[in-house]
Each structure stands twice: as structure tokens, then as C-alpha cells.
C-alpha positions as CSV (number, residue, x, y, z in Angstrom):
1,X,128.6,100.8,111.5
2,X,126.0,103.4,112.8
3,X,127.0,105.9,110.1
4,X,126.0,103.4,107.4
5,X,122.3,103.2,108.5
6,X,121.1,106.3,106.8
7,X,122.8,105.2,103.6
8,X,121.3,101.7,103.8
9,X,117.9,103.2,104.7
10,X,118.0,105.5,101.7
11,X,119.0,102.7,99.4
12,X,116.2,100.5,100.6
13,X,113.7,103.4,100.2
14,X,114.9,103.9,96.6
15,X,114.7,100.2,95.8
16,X,111.1,100.2,97.1
17,X,110.2,103.2,95.1
18,X,109.8,105.4,98.1
19,X,112.3,108.1,97.1
20,X,110.7,111.5,97.3
21,X,108.1,110.3,99.8
22,X,110.1,109.3,102.8
23,X,112.2,111.7,104.8
24,X,115.8,111.9,103.5
25,X,118.2,109.7,105.4
26,X,116.3,109.3,108.7
27,X,118.3,109.7,111.9
28,X,117.6,106.0,112.8
29,X,115.8,103.2,111.1
30,X,112.0,103.9,110.9
31,X,112.3,107.4,112.3
32,X,112.5,110.7,110.5
33,X,114.5,113.8,111.7
34,X,111.7,114.9,114.1
35,X,112.0,111.6,116.0
36,X,108.6,110.2,115.1
37,X,108.5,106.6,114.0
38,X,106.3,106.4,110.8
39,X,107.2,102.8,109.9
40,X,104.0,100.8,109.8
41,X,103.4,97.1,109.0
42,X,100.4,96.8,106.6
43,X,98.6,93.5,107.1
44,X,96.4,92.6,104.1
45,X,93.2,91.0,105.5
46,X,90.9,92.0,102.7
47,X,90.5,88.6,101.0
48,X,92.2,89.9,97.8
49,X,95.7,90.9,96.7
50,X,96.7,94.4,97.6
51,X,97.9,95.9,94.3
52,X,98.7,99.4,95.3
53,X,98.9,101.5,98.5
54,X,99.2,105.3,98.6
55,X,99.2,107.7,101.5
56,X,98.3,111.4,101.7
57,X,99.2,113.8,104.5
58,X,95.7,115.0,105.6
59,X,97.0,118.6,105.6
60,X,97.6,118.5,101.8
61,X,95.3,115.7,100.6
62,X,97.9,114.9,97.9
63,X,98.5,111.1,97.5
64,X,102.2,110.1,97.1
65,X,103.6,107.3,95.0
66,X,102.7,103.6,95.4
67,X,104.3,102.5,98.7
68,X,104.4,98.9,97.4
69,X,106.4,99.9,94.3
70,X,104.3,97.7,92.1
71,X,104.7,94.5,94.2
72,X,101.4,93.0,95.2
73,X,100.7,91.8,98.8
74,X,98.8,88.6,99.0
75,X,95.8,88.2,101.2
76,X,97.0,87.2,104.7
77,X,100.5,88.6,104.1
78,X,102.0,91.9,105.4
79,X,104.6,94.4,104.3
80,X,106.5,97.2,106.2
81,X,106.3,100.7,104.7
82,X,107.4,104.1,105.9
83,X,104.6,106.7,105.6
84,X,106.3,110.0,105.6
85,X,105.9,112.9,103.2
86,X,108.7,114.8,104.9
87,X,106.6,117.6,106.3
88,X,106.4,116.4,109.9
89,X,102.7,115.1,109.7
90,X,101.4,112.1,111.5
91,X,97.9,111.9,110.2
92,X,97.5,110.2,106.8
93,X,94.8,108.9,104.5
94,X,95.5,105.6,103.0
95,X,94.2,104.5,99.5
96,X,94.5,100.9,98.7
97,X,93.7,99.2,95.4
98,X,92.8,95.6,95.4
99,X,92.9,92.9,92.7
100,X,89.5,93.1,90.9
101,X,89.5,96.9,91.0
102,X,88.0,97.7,94.4
103,X,89.5,100.8,96.1
104,X,89.5,101.3,99.9
105,X,90.0,104.7,101.6
106,X,91.0,104.9,105.2
107,X,91.2,108.3,106.7
108,X,93.0,110.0,109.5
109,X,95.5,107.1,110.4
110,X,98.0,108.3,113.0
111,X,101.2,106.7,111.6
112,X,103.2,108.0,114.5
113,X,101.2,106.0,117.0
114,X,100.8,102.6,115.4
115,X,103.2,99.8,114.4
116,X,100.7,97.7,112.6
117,X,97.7,98.4,110.4
118,X,95.2,95.7,109.6
119,X,93.6,96.5,106.2
120,X,90.1,94.9,105.9
121,X,87.1,95.5,103.6
């Protein structure tokens, strides 16, 4: 049963559109090969639907694909995402696009140290 977890995790990541942004087949659910847990539940407390969420390792500044894979998150709802560009970093900038066109930028979020992030305006 344990041997199937990396396969299931990879399948879920692919279905969510996270392929290429998460570490390949993490050692255990929510952890990459360096043992750091980068799985974060994003809570949308903005008052508007969260349309898109991207993350950039602060060392590169390059934003990855939409972590929501095109699925909006209603206000008051939450969604788990794995924020891992595969280079062993823990500090990320988050860029969120809300319904109505507003963009929010949150900088230097340590995704290795938090389990929940509350996105507000």
C-alpha cells in the first residue's frame, strides 16, 4: 500500500495541473524528497472568488502555473495546494487573481513552516 502513495500523489498533482511544479513523486504525502512539508491549505477570505493562484520561489522570482488549475475557490472556501518548485526552497511569493480583476501579491511566505494561509485583501 505504501508503494502506491507516490503514484497516487503524482496522479493527483497531474490532475490538478501541478505537473512540473511539484517535486516528482514525494517521499510521503505533502513532503518532497528533502523532507520539508510544502502542502498548504489556502483559505479565501477576500470577499471575492479566487480565480488563479501562482507561486514563485523567491530565489528565482519566476511564477509557476496556476495552482488551482482553473478551478475557482469561492469566498470563505479553502483548497489544499503543494507549493514546491523542486529546488528545495521554502520561501515563496504568492500571486492571487480575484474575480473582478484585482491581483494580490504576498511576499516571502515560508511554505515549509505553515499549514494554513489566510488570503485577505
